[in-house]
N, C-alpha and C positions, 0 to 999 in steps of 0.2 A: 360214355360216348356222346358227344354233342350232336343235337339234331340239326341237320342241314336246313338252312332257311329257304323257304319256298320262294322262287323268283318267277317273274313273268317276263316274257319276251315279245316284242312287237313282230308282226309278220315280216316286216322289212329286214329285221335282224336275222330271223330264221332263214330267209332267202339268201342273205349274204353268207351265212355259215354253210349252207348247202353248196353255194357257188364256190366257196373256198375249197371244199372237198372235190367238187367237180373239176376245178382248174388245177388239181394236182397236189394240194396239201393233204397230208395223211389225216385220218380220223384222230389219231392220238395227238397230233400237233394242234388241231382245231380245238379238241377237248381241253388240253392243257393251257393253251394261250387264252381261251375265253372262259375257263372255269366251268365247263359244261359236264353233264353226266353222259356217259356213252349211250344210254337208252334214249335221251332227248335227241341227240344228233341222229341216231338211227331212225327214230320216228319221223323227224323232219325230212330226212332223205327219202323215206318211204312215201310220205305224204306228197312230196314234190313230184315223185315219179308216177304215182297213181292218179291223183286228182289235180295236182298243181295248186292246191289250196292247203293252208295250214289250219283252217277252221275245223273243229271236231265234227260238226254236223255234216261237213262235206266229205268226211272220210269214214262215215259209218256205213256198215253193210246193211242191206235191206232187213236182215234179221235183227240187227241191233236197233234200227230205227223202229221196227214194229214192236220190239220189246219195250222201248222207251215210251211209245204211245200207249201201250197196254198198262204200263205202270202209272202213267198220268191219268188214264181213265179210272183205274182202281182207286187212286188217291182221291179223285173227284167224287166217286161213289161213296167212299168212306166218309168224306166230309159232309156230303148231303145227308147221309144217314145220321151223323152226329148233330146236324143242324135242324133236322125235320121237326123236332119237338118245339123248337124256338121260332119257327116261321110265323106263328100267329101271335107272338109276344109283342110287348110294346118296345119302343126304341131303347129304353134303359136296359131291358133284359137282353136285347140283341147286342147292344154294345158290350155288355158284360161277357156274353158268350164269345164274341169275337176276341176280346182281350184275353180270355182264358185259353183260347186255342190258337193264338197267333204264332206260337212256337211250332205248331204242327202244320198249319195251312196258311196260305197267303191271305192277307187282309182283303185284297181285291176280290178273290174268289168267294170268300165267306160273305162279303157284302152283297155279291151278286145272288148267292143262294138265299140269303135272308131278306133280299129286296130292300136294302138300305144303301144310300149313296155313301161313297167313301168320305166325302166332305162332311156329311152329317156325323159319321162315326168319329172322325178325327176331332171334330169340334166338341162332341159330347164326351169323348174319352179323355180329352185333355183336362187335367186337374187344374182348375183356376186357382192361382196362387192368392192367398189371403193378402189383402191390402195391409193389414196390421203386421204380418210377417215381413213384407217388403219394407215397410216403414221402419220397423225395428232394426232390420239389417242395414238400411241406409244410415240410420243414426249411429249404430255400432261401428260401422266402417269409417264414418266421418270422424268420430271421436278417437278411435284407435290409431288413426293416422294423422294426428296433430292438427286437426281441423284444416288440413291443407288440400284434400282431394276435392275436385270438382265433379261434375256429372260424368265426364268421360272415364275417369279412373274408377269412380264408384261403380259405374256400369261394368267395368272389367272385373272388379272384385265380386260383384253380385253374380256375375256369370260363373265364377269359380265356385260359388255356393249353390249353384243350380237355379238361380233366378234369371229369367229372360225378361229384361225391363228396358224400356226405351229411355233415352236421356231426357226427353220431355217429361216423362212421368217422374223420373228421379228429381228433376228440377222443381216440379210441382211439390213433391214431398219435402224437399229441402226448404222451399219457401214457406210451406205450411208449418214446418217445425222450427223455423227461424235459424236454419243452418247456413251460415255465411262463410265461405272459404276465405282464408287469410290472404289469398291472392287479390282480393278486391281492395285491400288497404293500400293507399298511396305510399310510395317509398321516398324517403329523403335522398336527395342527390348531393354528394359532396362537391366542394370546389376543386378545380383541377390544379395539380401540382406540376412543377417542372419535370420533364421526362428525361430518360436516359438517351443521350445523343450518340450512342455507339453505332459504328458502321456495320455491325452484325446484321445479316440479311434474315428475312423470314424464310427459313428452310421448310417449315411445316406447310405453308401455302394453303391453309384452310382444309387440309386433308384430315378431317375430323373422324372419319371412319377407318379404324385400324383393325387388322385381322389378328394381331398378336398381342398377348397380355404384356403390359409394362414396356412395350416398344417405344411408345411416345407418351410423355407425361406433360401436362400443362399445369400451370400454377398461377395463383393470384392471392391478394390479401384483401381483407376488409376490416372495418373498425366496428367495435362493440362497446356500448356504454356499460361500465362496471362501477357502480357506486359513484356516479357523477364524474367519472374520469374515463377517457378513451383508452381502450385496450384493443388489441389486434389479433386476428386469426389468419393463419396462412394454411392453405390447402394444396395438395398435389392430387390431380385427377388423372386416372388412367383412361386414355381415349378408347381403349378396347371395350370396356364395359362400364364406363362412367363411374368407376369405383374411386372413392376417396382413399387412396392408398397411404397417405401421410398427412398429418396436420399438426399445428402447434399454436399455442396461445401465448401472449406476452404483453407487457405494458408499453413496449416500444416497437415501432416499425423499422427494424434494423436487420443486419446480416445474421445475427444470432437466431432471430425468429425463423428465417429461412433454413438455417443450418439444423435447428431442432426438428423442423418438418422433414428434412432429409433423413435424419437419424430415426424418425418414427416409422419409416418404411420397412416392412418386413421383407426379407429375402436379399439377394445379391443386387446391389445397385448397378453392377456392370450389365445387368439385363436391360437397363434403360438405354436406348440408343439416341433419343432426342429429348431435350428439355426446352419447352416453349413457354415464354411469359410475355407480358406487355413490357413497356419501356420504363416501368417504375424504378426509381433509384435504389430501392431496397434490394433489387436483384443485381445491381451493378456494384460489386464489392470483391475484395480479394478472397474472402472466405468462400463465397459461392464459386468463384473462378477456380480455386484450388480443389474444391469438391468435385466439380465437373471434370477437371483435368485428371484427378486421381483415379476416377472410375471410368474415364474415357467416354464421357457422355457428351454428345453433340449439343450445340447451342442454337436457339432460334428465337428471334424477337419479332413482335408485331410491328407493322408499319406505324410510324408516328401518327398519333391521333386517330387510329383505326381500331376500335374495340372489336370489330367483327373478326379480326385475325386471331383473337383469343376468345371466341364466342362461347366455347364449352365452359371455360373457367368462369366467364362472366355470368352465364346462365346458372351455373351451379351455385354461385354466391347469391344470386337473386333468390334461388330456391331456399338457401340456408337462411337468408334474412327474413323471408316471408314465413317459412314453416318453423323456424327455430328462434332466431334473435328477437323478432317482434313480439313473440309470445312469452318471453322470459324477462325476469329482472334478476341481474346477477349481483350478488353481495360481495364477491371477491374473485380474484384471479383463479383460485382453486375451484370455486363454484363454477366459473365459466369453463374450466378445463374438464371437470367431471360431466357437466351437462353436454358439452361438445362431444365427448367420447360416447355418451349414450345416444346422441343424435346420429353420429357417424355409424354406429352399430345398427341402428334402425334403418338408416339410409342404405346400407349394404345388403342387409338380409331381408327386409320387408318392403321397402318403398319401391313400387313399380314405376318404370320409366317408359314413356311413350317411344323413345328412340330405341329401346331394347325389346320392342314388341310386347310391352306391358309385362316385363319380367323384372325382378330385382337384379342388381349387379351380380350377386352371388349365383342366383338361378341361371342368369345368362351365361356366366362363365362355366358353370357345371354342364349346361346343355351343349356348349361348344366343345367341351372336353369329351363328352359322350360321343359326339359326331366324329371327332378325330379318332377315338378309340374304336 
């Protein structure tokens, strides 16, 4: 038998439930419609009729109030009896006594008995984290995440490990250790090429926050140097959780590159409702049009000369170039494909994203599924 989850209700809600009953709705109807327990509704009706208040203290009898005060006095006497030996001790001993008994008595009351201020207790009780431990953790996080994380993301990862450290301190440690994020490296900007002059409108309209997985997918291509020759990478990004759900690599920027990226997507392509890209000519071809038509996928194109309309794909490729491409030398197309697959796997499972509340795409998807369940 599953245990019923304990819920709390605001006084206003309780009042409304009582009024529903008073205005003619049966108790059974109120209980069923609002998933209440019979005892809760009966108690609220009784409280409203007797005191007009739903606070427990306003509905106690004199005997109950007296018993509560006696219990409180007894607990105070017991605490004083436990603390009496430590009253003449030094601060360190008093702090240890409070820490050992904080599960039995309130910290505030024990500080009062031992004549020590709460601020002093909290300051001395807090274990100061070793600078060496923090430095080691910063270095480890930085190297484990492809030397791409800056102070903001390192701070989030440190918090997961139990370290509460400011970004200023992290920045100082990084400077002392010579840790320079790959995002400080200037990026090469390619020359512009002729664009797709299709009359297709921008159906996405920069609605980059999507509530359903695979509902809207954006795509783009970028170039990578492989043994002194240009090769290309095509990615498909799910706007729901910024996951790279499909990618392909190849020596040519053509329709087959896009088609292979489509084929790499796991699951039913009919789940995709809208496919958005910029006006690159590689997306204007019969093969892409046939794929979209076969799976009934809607089409959307950025406005001419406006990269902001495809901002998520643009930013994702900037991330890929800084965190991945700029740090690697590729010997062959096979080498590029293997390393790209490894990076995408890390990108999905481990890389935290600011737009996802500093969760990885997989963590974000799983948390959303739990909420729905």
